[in-house]
C-alpha positions in Angstrom: -139.3 -29.1 -69.3 -137.6 -31.9 -71.3 -140.8 -32.5 -73.2 -140.9 -28.8 -74.1 -137.3 -28.9 -75.4 -138.0 -32.0 -77.4 -141.0 -30.3 -79.0 -139.0 -27.2 -79.9 -136.2 -29.3 -81.4 -138.7 -31.3 -83.4 -140.4 -28.2 -84.7 -137.0 -26.8 -85.8 -136.1 -30.0 -87.6 -139.4 -29.9 -89.5 -138.7 -26.3 -90.5 -135.3 -27.2 -91.7 -136.6 -30.1 -93.7 -139.1 -27.9 -95.5 -137.0 -24.8 -96.0 -133.4 -25.8 -96.5 -132.2 -27.0 -99.9 -129.2 -29.3 -99.8 -126.9 -29.5 -102.8 -129.1 -27.2 -104.9 -131.9 -29.9 -105.3 -135.3 -29.5 -103.6 -136.4 -33.1 -103.9 -133.3 -34.9 -102.4 -132.7 -34.6 -98.7 -129.8 -36.9 -97.8 -128.5 -38.1 -94.4 -126.7 -36.0 -91.8 -123.1 -36.8 -92.9 -123.9 -36.0 -96.5 -125.7 -32.8 -95.4 -122.5 -31.7 -93.6 -120.5 -32.4 -96.7 -123.0 -30.4 -98.8 -122.9 -27.6 -96.3 -119.2 -27.3 -96.9 -119.7 -27.3 -100.6 -122.3 -24.6 -100.3 -119.8 -22.6 -98.3 -117.2 -23.0 -101.0 -119.8 -22.0 -103.6 -120.6 -18.8 -101.7 -116.9 -17.9 -101.4 -116.4 -18.5 -105.1 -119.3 -16.2 -105.8 -117.8 -13.4 -103.7 -114.1 -13.8 -104.5 -113.4 -16.6 -107.0 -114.8 -14.9 -110.1 -113.0 -11.6 -109.3 -109.7 -13.5 -108.9 -110.3 -15.5 -112.1 -110.9 -12.3 -114.1 -107.8 -10.7 -112.5 -105.6 -13.7 -113.3 -106.9 -14.1 -116.9 -104.2 -12.7 -119.1 -104.5 -13.4 -122.8 -101.8 -11.8 -125.0 -103.2 -9.0 -127.2 -101.3 -10.3 -130.2 -99.7 -13.6 -131.2 -99.7 -16.5 -133.6 -101.8 -19.7 -133.5 -100.7 -22.7 -135.6 -103.5 -24.9 -137.1 -102.3 -28.4 -138.2 -105.5 -30.4 -138.8 -106.4 -31.9 -142.2 -107.3 -30.3 -144.5 -106.2 -27.0 -142.9 -102.6 -26.2 -142.3 -101.8 -22.6 -141.6 -100.6 -20.0 -139.1 -103.2 -17.5 -137.9 -101.8 -14.2 -136.8 -104.0 -12.2 -134.4 -103.7 -8.7 -132.8 -105.9 -6.1 -131.0 -107.4 -8.8 -128.9 -110.1 -7.6 -126.5 -112.3 -9.5 -124.1 -115.0 -8.9 -121.5 -114.8 -10.1 -117.9 -116.3 -13.5 -117.2 -119.9 -13.6 -115.9 -120.7 -16.8 -114.0 -123.8 -17.4 -111.9 -122.6 -19.7 -109.1 -126.1 -19.8 -107.6 -127.1 -22.2 -110.4 -124.5 -24.7 -109.3 -125.8 -27.9 -107.7 -124.1 -30.7 -105.8 -126.0 -33.7 -104.5 -125.6 -37.3 -103.6 -128.3 -39.3 -105.3 -129.1 -42.4 -107.4 -129.7 -42.6 -111.2 -133.2 -43.6 -112.2 -132.0 -45.8 -115.1 -129.7 -48.2 -113.2 -130.1 -47.1 -109.6 -126.3 -46.3 -109.4 -125.3 -44.1 -106.4 -123.7 -41.0 -107.9 -122.4 -37.6 -107.0 -124.6 -35.2 -109.1 -122.8 -32.0 -110.1 -124.3 -29.2 -112.2 -121.8 -26.5 -113.3 -122.8 -23.2 -114.9 -119.5 -22.8 -116.8 -120.1 -19.3 -118.4 -123.1 -17.1 -118.2 -121.5 -14.6 -120.6 -118.1 -13.9 -122.1 -117.1 -12.1 -125.3 -113.7 -12.0 -127.0 -112.7 -10.4 -130.3 -109.5 -9.9 -132.4 -108.2 -8.9 -135.8 -106.7 -11.7 -137.8 -104.7 -12.7 -140.9 -103.9 -16.1 -142.4 -103.0 -17.6 -145.7 -104.7 -20.7 -147.2 -104.4 -20.6 -151.0 -105.6 -17.0 -150.6 -105.1 -14.2 -148.0 -107.8 -13.9 -145.4 -108.1 -11.0 -142.9 -110.8 -9.3 -140.9 -112.1 -9.3 -137.3 -113.7 -12.1 -135.3 -115.9 -11.7 -132.3 -117.0 -14.8 -130.3 -120.0 -14.5 -127.9 -120.4 -17.3 -125.3 -123.6 -17.5 -123.3 -125.3 -19.8 -120.9 -122.8 -22.6 -121.2 -123.1 -25.4 -118.6 -122.0 -28.9 -117.8 -123.7 -31.7 -115.9 -121.6 -34.4 -114.4 -122.4 -37.5 -112.4 -119.6 -39.6 -110.9 -119.2 -42.9 -109.1 -116.2 -44.3 -107.2 -114.2 -47.4 -108.2 -111.5 -49.2 -106.3 -108.5 -51.1 -107.5 -107.2 -54.4 -106.0 -104.6 -52.4 -104.0 -107.1 -50.1 -102.4 -106.9 -47.0 -104.6 -110.2 -45.1 -105.0 -110.7 -43.1 -108.1 -113.7 -41.4 -109.8 -115.5 -42.7 -112.8 -117.8 -40.5 -114.9 -121.3 -42.0 -115.0 -122.7 -39.2 -117.2 -121.3 -36.1 -118.9 -123.5 -33.5 -120.6 -122.3 -30.1 -121.9 -124.2 -27.4 -123.6 -122.3 -24.8 -125.8 -125.1 -24.4 -128.3 -125.6 -20.7 -127.6 -122.1 -19.7 -128.6 -122.0 -17.4 -131.6 -119.5 -16.1 -134.1 -119.6 -12.5 -135.6 -117.5 -11.0 -138.4 -116.8 -7.5 -139.6 -118.0 -8.6 -143.1 -121.6 -9.9 -143.5 -120.8 -12.5 -146.2 -117.7 -13.7 -144.4 -119.8 -14.0 -141.2 -122.3 -16.2 -143.0 -119.5 -18.5 -144.4 -117.6 -18.7 -141.1 -120.7 -19.4 -139.1 -121.4 -22.5 -141.1 -118.0 -23.9 -140.1 -118.2 -22.6 -136.5 -121.7 -24.1 -136.0 -120.6 -27.4 -137.5 -117.6 -27.6 -135.2 -119.6 -26.5 -132.2 -122.3 -29.1 -132.5 -119.8 -31.8 -133.5 -117.7 -31.2 -130.3 -120.8 -31.0 -128.1 -122.4 -34.1 -129.5 -119.2 -36.0 -129.4 -118.6 -35.2 -125.7 -122.2 -35.9 -124.8 -122.1 -39.3 -126.5 -118.6 -40.6 -126.0 -117.0 -38.1 -123.6 -117.5 -40.0 -120.4 -116.1 -43.3 -121.8 -113.1 -41.5 -123.3 -112.2 -39.5 -120.1 -112.7 -42.6 -117.9 -109.7 -44.2 -119.6 -107.4 -41.6 -118.2 -109.1 -40.7 -114.9 -107.2 -43.3 -112.8 -103.8 -42.0 -114.2 -104.9 -38.4 -113.6 -105.8 -39.1 -109.9 -102.5 -40.9 -109.3 -100.7 -37.9 -110.8 -102.6 -35.4 -108.7 -102.0 -37.4 -105.5 -98.3 -38.0 -106.3 -98.7 -41.8 -106.1 
């Protein structure tokens, strides 16, 4: 009888090994404690899928009109906007992944986190601003398939504080697009928009982890009220 039970348990373990994906990655199957942690993260992911996106869209309140001040050389102006309209956020939580693994390059143990930030979101508004001349029209911004990939390690201070350190940070906002009510203005504004988009993306992908790491310890102390 005991042998029969052991065979049944072994068969169930083999089935679980082959069929269950932990942390969203098929090739990494960590130990029992980490599997429990990842099971909790999967539970959180499923609850976010069912309730979180709806709550986020409900809480998202952007004023329909207002003023935005730009103070960055060489542009100093106040942008007035009105008639702002936006779609609900569309996020595919199923594409999120959390795993505990090691980097191939330096064999560092890391927490691997893949975040589908925005699957689709569109926002548009009428605008007016002055910069040597008067400029007005309507902008529409379309954000699609944006995601971030983060790997983190843990560091400790001499007094025993544990805090995260980014090992890698990769973001992709390349599919964001700008539209304008006038075709020539759209062509001109797209040059500036694409330049800013790729500059920000490449800057974060190249230097983002190092820059953010300088403040992570202070941020964790602030969050934990220490």
